[in-house]
N, C-alpha and C positions, 0 to 999 in steps of 0.2 A: 593103459597096459595093466595086466595083472603082474606086481611085483613079487607075489606069492609063485607064481610061476617061471619069472624070470631067471636063468642060471645065469646069466650075467655078472646080477648084484651078486653070485658067491665070487666072481670072480675078483670082482670091486673089493671085497673085504679081502680076501688071499693078497692081492697085490698091495692094497694101502698097509696091510701089514708088514708083509716082508719089507714093502720100500721105507716103513717105517722102522723095522728093526733092524734094517741096516744103517740107518738115517742113526738112531740113537744108541744101539746096541754096542757097538764101540767103545763108547765113552761109557757104559754099564759095564761093560768088563772089566774097561781098564781098571773101574773106579770100585771093583767087587761087588758089584748091585747097587753102586749109589749113584743117583744122580744128581747134579748141582748143572749151575751154570754160571751166574757171575750175580755183584751187587743185586738189582731187585730179586732177582727169581730166589738167592740164596736167602737173602736180609726180610724175603715179607712171604714167599710162597710158601715154602719149607714149611715157615714158623706159623703162619697164616692155619694153613690147612693140621700141623699138629696142636696150636692153641683149639680150633675149632673141634675137631678128635675127643680134645679132652675135656672141653666146656658141655656137651652133650652128653658126654658118658658120665659126667659128674654132676649132669642136673643144676649147672652152677648159673641158670637165673638169664637175668636178661641184662643184666651189667656187668663186663666186663674187666675188674680192678688188675688187671696185666697188662692190659691196652693202654700206653702212655701214664698217666694218670686216673688212669679210668675213662671207657665209654661203651655206650649200649651197644651190645649187639648187634642187631641191624644194624646200625650206623655205621659201625666199624668195618662192617665182612658182606656187607649185599653187594657192595662193587664191587667186588672178591668172589663173588659168586658162592653167596652163602645159600643160595634158592640153586644150586646147578646141580644138574642130577651127578653128574662127576667128580663132586667135592662129594656126596654122600656116599658114593661108593668106597671110598677111602675110608668112612667111619666103618666098615666092616674089619678094619686091618685096626694094631694095636697104634697108638699113636707114636710110640720108638719106629714101626717100620715104613711111617711118611718119606723117609728119604729113599728109601729103594722101590716106592711104589713111581717115583714122579716122573722116572722115566714109562715104564709100561701105564700111565697115565696119559702122556704123550702121544704114544700109539692109540692107545685108544679111541682119543678124540679126535689125531687123523682117520684114523677109519669110522670111524661116525662120521666126520666132515665127509669123506668119502662116497659112503654108503648114501646120507642125506641128498648130497650134490647129484649123483648118480638120479635116483630116482626123479628130481627135478629135471635133470638136464635128460634123460632119455626118452621126452614128450618131441623132442626138438631133430631127432635125428630117425632114420630109417634102420639101422642097423646099428642093435644096441652097446652092441663092442665098443664103439665110438664114446658114449657114452662113458663107461668104463675111463676110457684113455681123458674126459673132460674133468672127472672125479679124479683123477689124478693131481689134473693141473689144478682144479682149485683145492686139495684137499693141501697142496704142497709147494703153495703158490708163494712168489715173492713177500708177500704181507705176514705170511705165517713164518717164514725163515725170521725177518727183520722185526717180529713180534716175539721170537725165542725168550727172551728178558720176560715177557708176563704170560705168565703159566694159563691168567684168567682171560683172557684174549681169546684162545682156541675153543674156549666152549660154547662161547659167540659161534665161531665162524661151523663149528659143527652141528651146531643146531638153526643156523638160519636159512639154510635153503629148505625146511620146513615150513615155514612161513608163503613163501613164494606156492609149494605142493598146494599149502592148504587154500590159497587164494585161486589157484587154477581150477581144483577141483572145486571150488564154490562157483564159479563162475561156468565152468563148462557142464558141470553134471549137479549143480544146485544141492553141494552136501557143504552144510557149513560147519560140522562136529572137528574133522580136521583141524579147519583155518582156526577155531576158537582155542583148541589143545596150544596150536603152534605159537598162535600170540602170547598165552598163559605161561608155556613152558621159557620162551626167550623173554618175556616181562621178569618172571621170579631168575633167570640165572643173572642177569644184569639189566640195570634199569637204566646206564648210563647209555649203552648201544642200542640196547631197544626203543629211547627215543629216535635215535640215526635210521634203524632198520625200519621204524612208521613212517619218519619220510621218506626213505625211498621206494617203501611198499606205495607211498600216495603216487610218484613219479612211473612206477612201474604199471600200477593200474590204468593211469593217464594214455600211454606212452600203447601200452598189451593189449587193453581194452576199449579204445575209443571208437567210435563206431558213429556213423550218421544220426543213426535211431537215437538224440539227447536223452530222447525221458528211459530209456530200456538200461543206457548208460549210467545216467544220475540212481536209478533204482538202483539197481545193481549195487553201486557204489554205496549208497545209504544203509544195502544188505551188507555190507563189506564192513562201512565203519560200525554199524549195532555187533554183528559178531564181534571186531574187534572190542569193541567197550565190556564186551561179557570175560572174553579172554583177560582180558585185561583189568576186571574185576576180581573175575579168579588168583591172579596174582597180586591182592589188592593190600596181604596179609604182607608182603612186605614192599610190593610198589611205593603204598602209602606214605610209610615209616620213611620210606628212602627218601624221599621226595621231601618231606617236612623237613628233616635233617639234615641235609643237603642246602637249603635255600640257604645259609647262612655263611656257605663255603664261599672263600674266594676265589675259588675256580669256576664257580658261578657267574662273576660277574659280566657283565656284556659286553661282545667285541666286533666294536662300531670304529668308524671312522673312514675317512676322506682316502686314506693311504689301503683303506682294505678291499675298496672294489677289485685291484689286481696285482698277482703277483709281480714282481721284477729281479733284472739282477740273479745274484744264487740263487733265488725260492725257482725261480722257472727252470732252472739248470736241475736242481736235486729233484721236480718234481718230473722232469724228464730221464733221469739216472732211476727213478722209480720206475720209471715206468722199462728201460732198453736194460737195465742191469740186473744180477739176481740181486735178494733182499741180501742187506751187510748188519753188521753190530752197530747199534743207533749211536753208541757212547764214541766208535772209533769207524769214524768212514773215511773210504777212499780219497774221494774227491769232493770239490766244493768247499762243504764247510765241517769242522774236526767233527760235531758229533751234535743230532738233534734227535728229538724223540716224540716226534710227532708219525711216525708210522708211513711214512712214504717210501710206501714198495707194492704194485701190485701183477711184478714180471709173471710170467706163464712159462716154467721149466720147458726149457726149449725152443719152443714156439714163439715162445715171446708175445707180439703184438701181431706178427706176420698175417697171419690167418684171420685175426679180426679185421686188417687192412683190407685184406683180398675178398672178408666178406661186404665190408663199406662201400667197396668200390666198385663193385655190380650197381647197373644202371637201376635196377630194382630200391626204390627208397622204401622198406619194410620198417616195422614198430623195432626192431631192436636197432637198427641202422639208428633211425633217429633218437633213441634213450643212449645208446655208447657214443653219438655225438653232442647229446646233450652233459654226458658227466665229464664229457673233455669240458666242457664250457665251465660245468662248475668246480672241474680240479685246480683251473686257472684263476677262479676269484678265491681270495681268502674269507669273505663276505660269505659267499654261498657255501661254500666248506663249511664253515661255523653255524650254518641251518641246518647241520643235519644233528648238531647236538646245540640248540637253543641260542643260540648265535653267541656261544662262551668262546673256546681257542679255538682256532683252526686247524683242526689235526685231521690226518685224510685217514682217522680209524674208523672209516666206510670205503675204505676203497676196496675190502673184504667183499663186497658185493658188488663193485666195480669188476672185480677180477670173476665174479662168479657170470659175468655177461660177457667177458671177454671169453670165458672158456664155454661158453653156448653161441656166441659164433664161430671161434673155434674148429667146435665139431659138428656144426651143421657145413660148413667150407671140408673139412675129413671127410664127412661122409657124401657128398656132392661134386667132389674134385673139378668136373669136370663144365661145369656150370659156373665156377668162379675164376677172378683172373689172377688165380694162387702167386702165380709168378712177379706177379706186379704188385701184387701184396707185401710178400717177401722182400720184393726189389725196396719198396718204400724203406720199411724195415730197417734193412742195409746201411741205406741213404742215412735214414735218421743216426743211427748206432755211429756211421765215420763222421757224420756230422756232426756230433754231439761233443765228439772225441778231440776232432779238431778246435773247436771254440777251447776248448779245456787246455789242449797245448797251447790256441795261441794266446788265450788268457792267461796261461803261466809263464808267458814271455814278455807280458805287456807290462812296462814300466811304470804306468800308472795305477798299475795293481800292486795291494800291499799285502806280500805273502804270495804263498804258495795258492794254485787252487788243486793240482792233485796232490794228496797229501800222502799216499800211500803208494808208490808205483807198483810194490808185489802184490797188494790188493787189485789195486784197478788192474792192472794188464791181466789178470787171472778172471775179475770176471768180463772183461772183456771179450777173451780167448773163451769162457763159457758161452756168452750170449751170443758171438759170430759162429761158437762151433755150433749150436742149437738153428741158429739160421740156416748156415750147411748141410745137416741130417736135416733138415725142417723139406729143405729144398729136394735133395737126394729119397726121400720118402713119398712127396707130393706131386713133383715133377712129372713123372716117368709116364711113357706111353703107354700104361696095362701090360707089357712084357714081365714084370715081376706079377703080379696077380695080385687080386683084392686081398687075398687068403694072407701072403706074403708081406704087402706094404703095411697091412693092420699087424701082424705082428713084429715085421718091424719098429714098427712106430711104437709098437705097445715097452720094447724092450728100450727104445731110446729114450722116452720119455719118463719109463722108472729110473733109467741110469742119473737122468738130469735132476730130477725130482730128487732124488738122495743124494745126491751130489752137491746141489745147491744149499740144502738142508745142512748135511755133514759141514759146509763150508760156514756157512753162518756161522752154524752149533761152535766151530772153531776158533774163529773170529770174537764172540764174547767170553771163551774160555783163554784166552790166550793170556790175561793177565790178571786171572779170576784167583781167589786163595784157594789153596790146594785143598785137597778134598779132608786128606787126613787133619789136617789143622780144622780146619771146615766139624769135620763129626764130632774132633775132640769137646769145640764149644756146642754142639749138639747135644752130646752125651752128658758134656756139663751140668746142660739146661735142665733136662730132662731130672737133676738130681736134686736140684733148689727146692724148698720146703716155707713154707711159711711159720717161721718161730715167733711172731706176736702181730698181730694183725694190725695193730695201730702204725708198725712202721713195713716199711720199703727196704729192697736193694738200692744202692746207689748203680743203677743199672741203665744204660739206652739202650742194649743190645737185643734187637726180637729176642737172637739167636738164643739167649740166657732167661729172659721173661717171660717169653709165650710158648715155650715147651713142656716147661716143667710148672713150681707155686710158688714161684719168685712174684715179684709184684717189681716194676721199677718206678722208674720216674720219667722215663721219656723213650721214645720209638720213632720206626721209620715208616710212616704208615700216610697217607695222603686224607685219608675219613676217617682221622679223631676228631674228638667233641670241641663242638663250635668253642668253646668258653676257654678249653686250652689255649686257643690263638687268642684269646681275648686277654687273658692272661702274660704270655708270651709279649704281647704289644707294651705290658708294663714295665720289659726290660729292653723296648725298643726295636724287639727282637719280629722280623714277618717271617712268619714261617711259611715253607713250601711244600717239604717231605718228611724232614729232619727234625726234632725234637732242640731246643735251648740248651744248649748244655747248663744244667742246672749249678755245677761247678766255677763255673765262668764269674758268678757272683757270687758277691761275700753273702751268707746268710741264706743263698737259696734253697742249698739241701737240707739245710740245718730245718728251713721252713717247713720241707717237701715230706720229713722224716726219711730220709735217704740212709739208715742205722746202718745196716749190713753192706760189706765190701767183700767182693770175693779177690785174694790175694794168691800168689805163690808164697810168698814168705809174711808171715807174721809181724809186723813190727816191735822193734823192742819196745817194752814194756805194757805189753797188748798179752791178750790173749784169744785163740782161735775159739767161735763158738760152736763150727764145727768142722772135719774133715771132709772133703770130696778126693775122689781119684778116678780119673776119664781119661781112658788109654796108656794106661801106667804115667799119668801125669797126676801129682798131689796138689789138692786147690787148699785153701782155708776160707773161712768164715767169719769175718771179724765185726767188729760195731765203732761205729764212731760215734759223737754226743749228736744228738737232734733232737729236731721237738718230736712231740708223738702227730698223728694225722689230727686230732680233738683236741685243743687246747681253749682255755678261755682269755681274752684281754680285758684291760679295763680301760683301754683309750683307742680312739682313732683317727684318721686325716681322710683324707680325698683324695679321689686319684689324680687329679690337677695336681695336688701340694707333694706326693709322691713322686711324679714325674716333673719336677724343679727340682729334684734333689739329681746328682749325679749315677750315673746307671749302678757304677757302686757301691753305691751308698742305700739304695732301693730294699735289697734282702732282707738287711738288716730292721731298716725302719718298719718292713713288713712284720718282722719278729715281736716288735714293742706294739703296733697297733693295728689295728681292723681298719683294711681300706674300702671305702665305699664310694660310689658315686657322687655328685653332687645332688643329683635328685632323692636320693636315701637321708642326704645328710639330717634335716628335720628330725625325722624317726631316729636316728641313731641316740640323736645329740639326749635322748630321753632316758639309756639306758649307758651312755659312754661319754667320758668326758673329755674333750678335743685336745689333743698333743699341740701346743704352741710355740716348744720347744724342740727343733730337730737337729741342735749343732753339737749334741754328744755323739752322731752319727760320726765324727771325725775322727772315733777313739776303734777301731776295730777290738780292743780287750773288751768293748760290750758284748759281744758276740757270747761267747759263753757262758755269759751272766744273762742274758736274756732267754736261752736255751736252758738254764736251769731252771729258772722262775718259770717256763713255761711248761717243764716238766712237772713242777710242781702244782700247775694248776690244770692240769690233762683230765680229759676225761676217764672217766674208768669204766670196765665193763666191757670192754667194746670187741664188737664181735660182728662180723661181716660173716650176710646171709646169701638166699638164693634170690632175692628181692631187696637186698640192700645192708642195711647195717642198723644193729644197736649200742647203745653206751649209756652212761650216765655221769651227770653232770654235777656240782655241789658249786653253788656260788654264795659268797658271805655279801658282796656288799652288790653284787647285779653285774654286768656286763655284756662282752657276745662271746661265744663259744666260735669259735673258728674251725673248720674242717678245710683239711687240702685235698679236696675230692669235687672234682667240673661241677658247677653248675650246670643243670639240665632244668628245662619244663615236666620231665615227664618226673622229678624230686617231687616229695609230698614228705613235709616230718608233723610227726604227733609226740609231743609232750607233756606228760602224765596223761594220755588220754584224748588231750585236745589238739585239733588241727593246729600249726603254726604254721606264722609266713617265714620263708626260706630269704634272708639278705645276699643278692650278689655282691662276693666280694671279693672285686676285677678277678673276676671269672673263679671264682671257686667259691663254696658255700657258709654262711654263717647264720647264725641263732641270737637273736635278740631276749634277753630272761633279764628278770630281775633277781634280788637274793628268796635263795632257796635250795631245794634239792630237786631233780629232776630225774624222768626216766625220759629218755630220747629216741625213737625210732624213725629213723630216714626209709620210706618205701620206694620203691622204682618202680613206674610204668612207661613204657614206653610212646610217645606221643603219637598216636594213628593206629598203632597196634590192635587196639580191641575194635575200633571200627574198621578197620581192614579186613581182621575175622572173620564179620559178621557183612561185610559188602562180600567176599571171597565166598564163605556160606550161600547166600545166595546163589551168587554166578556159577556154582558149582552146581546148584540143582536147575540151572536154566539150562548150563550145558545137560545135565542127562535131561530133561525133555528133548532136548533140540535130537539127542539122541534116540528116545524111544518113538517122533515123529519118524526120524527118516528109516529107521527101522520098520514104523508100519506103513510107510510108503514104500519101501522093498518086498515084502509081506506082497501089500496089493497090486502089485507090480508083477511080479512071480505068479499070482493068481489066476490073474486075467491075458 
């Protein structure tokens, strides 16, 4: 198929645009151009895009001071699509425009998902118009709807079909370049999803291209592997640093155990709902469980799984039937689900690939309805739908079940009605005896599918927005954050709100981010806080906000006895910046205690203890003892009146001439008797310290950094380099050159064929 001459692709683009505009346009119109959802979308996706916009336009280097207590750029944002082409499009606009771009970016992503899936699906049907239907089903699937909270997931859905297109061309036309590029762009976009895509690609290759000639099958497989390595190598500039970064993340822990072999009870019902019902809000489910975050939905608008069942019920068992059966089996096992993501949490975040295979089966049936048991397929789906509802009603009235199973009757009935209406519409348009005519059938299907796509997307969006913060309140905070600035590089704001700390010049003391520095997790564990997504609140532990230099506070009224540092206005509201008594980011200490000794204290005493002592691990105690004395008496910690005394002492011992730069920070220190210089900056292997022109070892002080220095005057320079970035750049450069060679050979072969 020559897509350049295929007019249906323009129909696909237009329909995806109009359906997306119908789905998101109402919200954008109501909110005067701004598009917000709730929770993670508002607190992460919008601030992250704003932060990246500002970071690159200001050439801020590889260390992000405003992500939690500080985090490297690649580690903080590569999961959130630092390498995505959709993110880079937003850099063409000023950062203040980001909330106004979000809705349009969603529409663009849905269009891209439609176009790429159309090009892939077109090879399975005689009539290209049915590939347009398949593209709509994929682009607006339940996976997309249930993940409206996660803006960056949609980048992956939009670009994934390129890998299958590239693989098909590699095997059928012996052209490697597109597959290499597709691997590259998907790997750059999101390393987490890329791992799952590779696993799926292996399954796809085995079922799609298996043949009796095992030698040629193996040879083609090795060729695919080689091309995949080149494509991954092209993305190494982000992929390698990202892999090195997440190795210490708690979410990478393996997921094993006897109970992980099969789902049971509510998990089975949850998976069934994700297939039979349109996508819902993950935080407010209609049935089975109140909330879940595993992206359990692959519902196809209107048709559901009916025509996929019809495809699988025919007598002939081809590769797609076998692949769909295997994907069903995998969906029933937590362990097999987790295999898509290196045996970590058993998310179903690979189900968008399942949805694409269901769409392929669906349009194949539509294109040749006479040769498939359409009525039987629809009947199976209807039976499963009613059986699912009957099981829920039965469980809802069982005395041995604690609580309700149907949690929200209104949403449940709406989704049931949508699912049933879709199957009835499918029955009407697909089981006629030909009296309607092929063109009228396609037109009816096209209108109905578009309506169902828009209706299911809009409904999921409305569920997410039900209990969300009002857009006016959100934009007030957003515009306030844009105005915040750095007054003194030695101090932070007492904030852990992404909207305030990531949009302007503020540097806070916490964040809502899954990929912050692993050292921050180590620091939190000193206070018995095990982080998931959100930071520990330093204000909950006496002495902790003082230790972390949280000097500036945003208030609506200035407390009595204080003066405002600055006055800010946002949407007719006035805010004031005030100052608290805290330590600077860098200061010297003369005594130390071990982490084990610190943890023996009550949690509410540990922050004060760290104000007075450098905290070191047991293995570093011998080297520290040459510079600091051990504190054998911590009884004074019973008196909170010591806290301001310790803060003032640390202010007197602060480093001077502190300045943040693109690659780290510089300062000066003066020590009369020697000691340890503590910096409340997360420890990372990428940091190097140069003191008076000589390299100095950095001590890991409870997840933060410290230097051990004797008496004297010191010029200190900390420089940061992302681990693996330089090696990744070299690998990417080499692999890009390999791609150019591949393109040259393919062009040369084409020229030779044209001559002969």
